[in-house]
C-alpha positions as CSV (number, residue, x, y, z in Angstrom):
1,X,-106.5,-117.0,-35.6
2,X,-106.1,-113.3,-35.0
3,X,-102.6,-112.8,-36.6
4,X,-103.7,-110.8,-39.7
5,X,-103.9,-107.4,-38.1
6,X,-100.6,-108.0,-36.2
7,X,-98.8,-108.8,-39.4
8,X,-100.1,-105.6,-41.0
9,X,-99.1,-103.5,-38.0
10,X,-95.7,-105.2,-38.1
11,X,-95.3,-104.2,-41.8
12,X,-96.3,-100.6,-40.9
13,X,-93.9,-100.5,-38.0
14,X,-91.1,-101.9,-40.3
15,X,-91.7,-99.1,-42.8
16,X,-91.9,-96.4,-40.2
17,X,-88.5,-97.3,-38.7
18,X,-86.6,-98.3,-41.8
19,X,-86.5,-94.8,-43.4
20,X,-85.1,-93.0,-40.4
21,X,-82.5,-95.7,-39.9
22,X,-81.4,-95.4,-43.5
23,X,-81.3,-91.7,-43.2
24,X,-79.0,-92.0,-40.1
25,X,-76.7,-94.3,-42.0
26,X,-76.5,-91.9,-44.9
27,X,-75.9,-89.0,-42.6
28,X,-73.2,-90.8,-40.7
29,X,-71.3,-91.8,-43.8
30,X,-71.5,-95.5,-42.8
31,X,-72.6,-96.6,-46.3
32,X,-69.6,-94.9,-47.8
33,X,-67.3,-96.5,-45.2
34,X,-68.7,-99.9,-45.9
35,X,-68.3,-99.4,-49.6
36,X,-64.6,-98.4,-49.2
37,X,-63.7,-100.8,-46.4
38,X,-62.1,-103.5,-48.7
39,X,-59.6,-100.8,-49.8
40,X,-58.3,-100.8,-46.3
41,X,-57.7,-104.5,-46.1
42,X,-54.4,-106.0,-47.2
43,X,-53.2,-109.6,-47.6
44,X,-49.7,-110.3,-46.3
45,X,-47.7,-113.3,-47.5
46,X,-44.8,-114.2,-45.2
47,X,-41.7,-116.1,-46.4
48,X,-43.4,-117.4,-49.5
49,X,-41.1,-120.2,-51.0
50,X,-42.4,-120.4,-54.6
51,X,-42.8,-117.2,-56.7
52,X,-45.7,-118.8,-58.7
53,X,-47.7,-118.9,-55.5
54,X,-47.4,-115.2,-55.1
55,X,-48.8,-114.7,-58.6
56,X,-51.6,-117.1,-58.0
57,X,-52.5,-115.4,-54.7
58,X,-52.6,-112.0,-56.6
59,X,-55.0,-113.5,-59.1
60,X,-57.2,-115.0,-56.3
61,X,-57.4,-111.5,-54.7
62,X,-58.2,-109.6,-57.8
63,X,-61.1,-111.9,-58.8
64,X,-62.7,-110.9,-55.5
65,X,-62.1,-107.2,-55.8
66,X,-59.1,-106.9,-53.6
67,X,-55.9,-105.2,-54.7
68,X,-53.5,-104.7,-51.7
69,X,-50.8,-107.4,-51.5
70,X,-47.7,-107.2,-49.3
71,X,-44.8,-109.6,-49.5
72,X,-42.6,-110.3,-46.4
73,X,-39.1,-111.7,-47.1
74,X,-40.0,-114.1,-49.9
75,X,-37.4,-116.8,-50.4
76,X,-37.2,-115.9,-54.1
77,X,-37.9,-112.7,-55.9
78,X,-40.8,-112.3,-58.3
79,X,-40.0,-113.8,-61.7
80,X,-41.6,-114.7,-65.0
81,X,-43.5,-117.6,-63.5
82,X,-45.0,-115.4,-60.8
83,X,-46.4,-112.9,-63.3
84,X,-47.6,-115.7,-65.6
85,X,-49.6,-117.3,-62.8
86,X,-51.1,-113.9,-61.9
87,X,-53.0,-114.2,-65.2
88,X,-54.4,-110.7,-65.4
89,X,-53.5,-109.5,-61.9
90,X,-50.1,-108.3,-62.9
91,X,-50.9,-104.9,-61.4
92,X,-51.7,-106.4,-58.0
93,X,-48.5,-108.4,-58.0
94,X,-46.3,-105.6,-59.5
95,X,-47.5,-103.0,-57.0
96,X,-46.9,-105.3,-54.0
97,X,-44.3,-103.8,-51.6
98,X,-41.6,-106.2,-50.3
99,X,-40.7,-105.7,-46.7
100,X,-38.2,-107.4,-44.3
101,X,-40.5,-108.3,-41.4
102,X,-44.1,-109.0,-40.6
103,X,-43.9,-106.1,-38.0
104,X,-43.0,-103.8,-40.9
105,X,-45.9,-105.1,-43.0
106,X,-48.6,-104.5,-40.3
107,X,-47.2,-101.5,-38.4
108,X,-50.1,-99.2,-39.2
109,X,-52.8,-101.9,-38.8
110,X,-55.4,-102.0,-36.0
111,X,-56.5,-105.5,-36.7
112,X,-54.2,-108.4,-37.8
113,X,-55.7,-111.8,-38.5
114,X,-53.3,-114.8,-38.8
115,X,-54.4,-117.6,-41.1
116,X,-53.1,-120.9,-39.5
117,X,-53.9,-124.5,-39.2
118,X,-53.8,-124.2,-35.4
119,X,-52.6,-121.5,-33.1
120,X,-50.3,-124.0,-31.3
121,X,-48.7,-122.4,-28.2
122,X,-49.9,-119.0,-29.0
123,X,-53.5,-118.9,-27.7
124,X,-55.6,-116.7,-29.9
125,X,-59.3,-116.4,-30.4
126,X,-59.9,-118.6,-33.5
127,X,-62.5,-117.6,-36.1
128,X,-64.0,-119.3,-39.1
129,X,-63.4,-117.5,-42.4
130,X,-66.9,-116.0,-42.7
131,X,-66.8,-114.5,-39.2
132,X,-63.3,-113.3,-39.7
133,X,-64.4,-111.5,-42.9
134,X,-67.2,-109.7,-41.1
135,X,-64.9,-108.7,-38.2
136,X,-62.3,-107.4,-40.7
137,X,-64.9,-105.3,-42.6
138,X,-66.3,-103.9,-39.4
139,X,-62.9,-102.7,-38.3
140,X,-62.0,-101.4,-41.8
141,X,-65.2,-99.4,-41.9
142,X,-64.3,-97.4,-38.7
143,X,-62.0,-96.6,-40.7
144,X,-58.9,-98.6,-39.8
145,X,-56.2,-100.6,-41.6
146,X,-56.6,-104.4,-41.5
147,X,-54.3,-107.3,-42.5
148,X,-54.8,-111.0,-43.2
149,X,-51.5,-112.8,-42.8
150,X,-50.6,-116.1,-44.6
151,X,-47.5,-118.1,-43.7
152,X,-45.0,-120.3,-45.6
153,X,-46.2,-123.1,-47.8
154,X,-44.6,-125.9,-45.7
155,X,-44.5,-124.5,-42.1
156,X,-47.0,-121.6,-42.0
157,X,-46.5,-118.8,-39.5
158,X,-44.0,-119.1,-36.6
159,X,-45.2,-118.6,-33.0
160,X,-43.3,-115.3,-32.9
161,X,-45.3,-114.2,-36.0
162,X,-48.6,-115.3,-34.6
163,X,-47.9,-113.2,-31.5
164,X,-48.1,-110.2,-33.8
165,X,-51.7,-111.1,-34.6
166,X,-54.9,-110.2,-32.7
167,X,-57.0,-113.1,-34.0
168,X,-56.4,-116.5,-35.7
169,X,-58.4,-117.7,-38.8
170,X,-58.8,-121.4,-39.3
171,X,-60.3,-122.9,-42.5
172,X,-62.2,-126.1,-41.5
173,X,-60.8,-128.3,-44.3
174,X,-61.0,-132.1,-44.4
175,X,-59.2,-133.4,-41.3
176,X,-57.9,-136.4,-43.3
177,X,-56.5,-134.2,-46.0
178,X,-56.2,-130.7,-44.5
179,X,-53.3,-129.2,-46.5
180,X,-54.4,-126.2,-48.6
181,X,-52.3,-124.5,-51.3
182,X,-51.4,-121.0,-50.4
183,X,-53.4,-119.5,-53.2
184,X,-56.4,-121.7,-52.3
185,X,-56.3,-120.3,-48.7
186,X,-56.1,-116.8,-50.1
187,X,-59.1,-117.5,-52.4
188,X,-61.2,-118.7,-49.4
189,X,-60.6,-115.6,-47.4
190,X,-61.0,-113.3,-50.4
191,X,-64.3,-114.9,-51.3
192,X,-65.6,-114.5,-47.7
193,X,-64.6,-110.9,-47.7
194,X,-66.4,-110.4,-51.1
195,X,-69.6,-112.1,-49.8
196,X,-69.5,-110.0,-46.6
197,X,-69.0,-106.8,-48.4
198,X,-71.9,-107.6,-50.8
199,X,-74.0,-108.1,-47.7
200,X,-73.8,-104.4,-47.0
201,X,-74.7,-103.0,-43.7
202,X,-75.8,-106.4,-42.3
203,X,-72.2,-107.5,-42.3
204,X,-71.0,-104.5,-40.4
205,X,-72.0,-103.3,-37.0
206,X,-72.6,-99.5,-36.8
207,X,-70.0,-97.6,-34.9
208,X,-70.9,-96.7,-31.3
209,X,-72.1,-93.1,-31.0
210,X,-70.2,-90.5,-29.1
211,X,-66.5,-89.6,-28.7
212,X,-63.9,-92.3,-29.4
213,X,-60.2,-91.9,-28.8
214,X,-57.9,-92.7,-31.7
215,X,-57.1,-96.5,-31.5
216,X,-53.4,-97.3,-31.2
217,X,-51.6,-98.7,-34.3
218,X,-50.0,-102.1,-34.3
219,X,-46.5,-100.4,-34.1
220,X,-47.5,-98.4,-31.0
221,X,-48.9,-101.5,-29.2
222,X,-45.7,-103.5,-30.1
223,X,-43.7,-100.6,-28.7
224,X,-45.6,-100.9,-25.5
225,X,-45.0,-104.7,-25.4
226,X,-41.3,-104.1,-25.9
227,X,-41.1,-101.7,-23.0
228,X,-43.2,-103.9,-20.9
229,X,-40.8,-106.8,-21.4
230,X,-37.8,-104.6,-20.5
231,X,-39.6,-103.3,-17.4
232,X,-40.4,-106.9,-16.2
233,X,-36.7,-107.7,-16.6
234,X,-35.7,-104.5,-14.8
235,X,-37.8,-105.3,-11.7
236,X,-36.8,-109.0,-11.8
237,X,-40.4,-110.0,-12.2
238,X,-39.6,-113.4,-13.7
239,X,-37.2,-114.5,-10.9
240,X,-35.2,-116.7,-13.2
241,X,-38.2,-118.2,-15.0
242,X,-38.5,-118.0,-18.8
243,X,-40.3,-114.8,-19.7
244,X,-42.2,-116.1,-22.7
245,X,-45.2,-117.6,-20.9
246,X,-45.9,-114.4,-18.9
247,X,-45.5,-112.2,-22.0
248,X,-47.9,-114.3,-24.1
249,X,-50.6,-113.9,-21.4
250,X,-49.9,-110.2,-21.1
251,X,-50.1,-109.7,-24.8
252,X,-53.5,-111.5,-24.9
253,X,-54.7,-109.4,-22.1
254,X,-53.8,-106.1,-23.7
255,X,-54.8,-107.1,-27.3
256,X,-58.4,-107.8,-26.1
257,X,-58.8,-104.3,-24.8
258,X,-58.1,-102.5,-28.2
259,X,-55.9,-99.8,-26.6
260,X,-56.2,-96.2,-27.7
261,X,-53.1,-94.0,-28.4
262,X,-53.7,-92.1,-25.1
263,X,-53.9,-95.4,-23.2
264,X,-50.6,-96.6,-24.7
265,X,-49.0,-93.3,-23.7
266,X,-50.3,-93.6,-20.2
267,X,-49.1,-97.1,-19.8
268,X,-45.7,-96.3,-21.2
269,X,-45.4,-93.4,-18.8
270,X,-46.1,-95.7,-15.9
271,X,-43.5,-98.2,-17.2
272,X,-40.9,-95.5,-17.6
273,X,-41.4,-94.5,-13.9
274,X,-41.1,-98.1,-12.9
275,X,-37.9,-98.5,-14.9
276,X,-36.5,-95.3,-13.3
277,X,-37.3,-96.5,-9.8
278,X,-35.7,-99.9,-10.6
279,X,-32.5,-98.2,-11.7
280,X,-32.5,-96.1,-8.5
281,X,-33.0,-99.1,-6.3
282,X,-30.1,-100.9,-8.1
283,X,-27.9,-97.8,-7.8
284,X,-27.6,-97.4,-11.5
285,X,-27.1,-94.0,-13.1
286,X,-30.2,-92.3,-14.5
């Protein structure tokens, strides 16, 4: 039917383009960044109620080649049960820092993914675990720090904690019996990250060529949001209305843009001038 020659030409074209592409990847260091990307991904457990679950989560991570665990204000300290249930992942559990707040745990991150049943009033883009894993590896390969956040066994993450996340991850479990144990949820995400990393370059989009400004860290963006909230109060933007709805929408707007450090400084400079003018208008001292 005339397709034989086309198939041979297609094979020749495939060979002629594959070698230069591989050479470009090697020269750019992308293979190395993909290989080391999982080392820039941390799992954050918030307000864990049972120490044994922290140990089981550490074990789930280590079986998939992940070793960075952060504990945020656990209800109880690590104990014998926690280390017993880690079953060979005592190093992951023992090395896990304990911090007071989620903001502290993700301050240097440029992508934070909150694992939740539903995003409730906090409207976040919701990803399936496999897509979330690929998105996380792509960001980590830039390189950048990435966090997956898991909430409390009974109540999950609060709306305030979800507001600190850029994306939501939802595990599509049985709707008639959807409750997952914390360690089981950790295992699902750890497995998807493992599979995505084994997929190599197909799981990670190559970085855009050309100059890129340094992305703002989570702490820098949160500083901007804090000043933005203060500025809206200073100029009486809300007019007596509750500020939460407007701030949620503004957070989503800015989080979608992946602000750079320079852009955050520019916006904060504008806000500082707006605050100064508001004080002048109100007759307050500078």
